[in-house]
C-alpha positions in Angstrom: 179.5 167.0 149.2 178.8 165.8 152.8 179.6 162.1 153.2 176.2 161.3 154.7 174.5 162.9 151.7 176.7 160.8 149.4 175.8 157.6 151.3 172.1 158.5 151.3 172.2 159.1 147.5 174.0 155.8 146.9 171.3 153.9 148.8 168.4 155.8 147.3 169.8 155.3 143.8 169.6 151.5 144.4 165.9 151.8 145.1 165.3 154.0 142.1 167.3 151.6 139.8 165.2 148.6 141.0 162.1 150.6 140.4 163.2 151.5 136.8 164.0 147.8 136.2 160.5 146.8 137.2 159.2 149.3 134.6 161.4 147.8 131.8 163.8 150.8 132.0 167.5 150.7 132.8 169.1 152.7 135.5 172.7 153.6 136.4 174.4 155.5 139.2 177.2 157.9 138.6 179.2 159.2 141.6 180.0 162.5 139.9 179.6 164.4 136.6 182.7 162.9 135.1 181.5 159.4 135.7 178.1 160.4 134.3 179.7 161.7 131.1 181.6 158.4 130.6 178.4 156.4 131.2 176.4 158.5 128.7 179.0 158.2 126.0 179.1 154.4 126.5 175.4 154.3 125.7 175.8 156.3 122.5 177.7 154.5 119.7 180.0 156.6 117.5 178.2 157.6 114.2 174.8 157.8 115.9 172.4 160.6 115.2 171.8 162.4 118.5 169.4 165.2 119.4 167.8 166.5 122.6 165.2 168.6 124.3 166.2 171.5 126.5 168.2 169.3 128.9 170.4 171.6 131.0 171.7 168.5 132.8 173.3 167.2 129.6 175.1 170.5 129.3 176.2 170.5 132.9 178.0 167.1 132.7 179.8 168.2 129.4 177.8 165.7 127.2 176.7 168.2 124.6 180.2 169.5 124.1 181.6 166.0 123.9 179.1 165.0 121.2 179.8 168.1 119.2 183.5 167.4 119.3 183.2 163.7 118.7 182.3 161.3 115.8 178.5 161.8 116.1 175.8 163.4 114.0 174.6 165.8 116.7 171.5 167.6 115.5 171.8 171.0 117.1 168.4 172.7 116.8 169.8 176.0 117.8 171.9 175.9 114.5 168.8 175.6 112.4 166.8 178.5 111.1 163.8 176.1 110.7 163.4 175.0 114.3 160.4 172.8 113.4 162.5 170.8 110.9 165.2 170.3 113.5 162.6 169.1 116.1 161.0 166.7 113.6 164.4 165.1 113.0 164.3 163.9 116.6 161.7 161.3 115.9 164.0 159.3 113.6 167.2 159.9 115.7 169.2 157.0 117.1 169.5 158.7 120.5 167.4 161.4 122.2 168.9 163.2 125.3 166.7 164.5 128.0 166.4 165.0 131.8 163.3 164.9 133.9 161.4 167.6 135.8 161.0 165.1 138.5 160.9 161.3 139.1 159.7 159.0 141.8 161.7 156.7 144.1 160.0 153.7 142.4 161.1 154.8 138.9 158.3 156.9 137.3 159.5 159.8 135.2 157.5 163.1 135.1 157.9 165.8 132.4 156.0 168.9 131.6 156.4 170.6 128.2 155.3 173.7 126.3 155.9 173.0 122.7 155.7 169.2 123.5 158.5 168.2 121.2 160.4 166.9 124.2 157.7 164.8 125.7 156.5 163.5 122.4 160.0 162.3 121.6 160.3 160.6 125.0 157.1 158.8 124.4 157.8 157.6 120.8 160.2 157.9 117.9 163.9 157.9 118.8 165.4 154.4 119.1 167.0 155.2 122.4 166.3 157.8 125.1 169.1 158.7 127.6 168.1 160.7 130.7 170.6 162.6 132.8 169.1 163.1 136.2 170.5 164.8 139.3 169.6 163.2 142.6 167.9 166.5 143.5 165.0 165.5 141.3 164.0 162.3 143.1 160.7 162.6 145.0 159.0 160.2 147.3 156.0 159.5 145.1 154.0 160.7 142.1 152.2 163.4 144.0 155.6 164.8 145.2 157.0 164.5 141.7 154.1 166.4 140.1 154.4 169.1 142.8 158.1 169.5 142.1 157.6 169.7 138.3 154.9 172.3 138.7 156.3 174.4 141.6 160.1 174.1 141.1 161.0 173.2 137.5 158.2 175.1 135.7 158.6 178.5 137.4 162.4 178.4 137.0 162.1 177.5 133.3 159.5 180.2 132.8 161.9 182.7 134.3 164.8 181.4 132.3 162.8 181.9 129.0 161.6 185.4 130.1 158.0 184.3 129.9 155.1 186.3 131.3 153.4 183.6 133.4 152.0 183.9 136.9 154.6 181.4 138.2 157.4 183.5 136.8 156.3 186.3 139.1 155.3 184.3 142.1 157.7 181.3 142.0 154.9 178.8 142.3 152.3 177.2 140.0 149.1 179.2 139.7 147.4 176.6 137.5 147.3 179.3 134.8 146.0 179.3 131.2 148.4 182.1 130.2 149.3 182.3 126.5 152.9 181.9 127.6 152.3 178.8 129.8 154.9 176.0 129.4 152.6 173.5 131.2 150.8 172.4 128.1 151.5 168.6 128.1 152.2 166.4 131.1 154.0 163.1 130.5 154.2 160.4 133.1 156.4 157.5 132.0 155.4 154.6 134.2 156.6 151.7 131.9 158.5 151.2 128.7 157.0 148.7 126.3 160.3 148.5 124.4 163.2 146.9 126.4 166.5 148.7 126.1 165.0 152.0 124.9 165.0 154.1 128.0 168.2 154.6 130.1 168.4 156.8 133.2 171.7 157.9 134.6 171.3 159.1 138.2 174.1 161.6 139.1 175.2 162.2 142.7 174.9 165.9 142.1 172.4 168.7 141.9 171.7 169.2 138.2 169.1 171.2 136.2 166.0 172.7 137.7 
């Protein structure tokens, strides 16, 4: 990665971390994927029950593989025939892993969901939520974050799941009400009432969508 981009990301991350702190959330900066993995594992005690939404970023830093191989109770919903039962386990888990569709420079998190199991677990239930966030997802403000979530993350995820939505065909949000829409619930996390619950690891890399 270009040295100037690295320096810019380091400086921007300081602003984001201060913003998170003002919102009762804890931020961290990882210089690379390996450092992000070490940070994430330091936040997850051995023996913890851990589950997740569809966080590609957690896969990309090797966190999912490390949890499966380690001394953790990793609840892999893909291994369950009853997906609903696996999703419900998330609400009583010790740790929930996620990423964001976008976030602001002053620390607000933006997520859009179809089934809503991910956004509901972020909002309430799991004792700790650990976000893995590439610096590519940081936006100037809430308007920019919403636009990114709707026009970058949502179309790519619709394509990834093979859904028949207008955005999957055009690559941009059409504000649809398609039966296949994954834009059913919008969650903006602007403050955490519970100190120590939400942790955001900013990674100096392009992760997820």
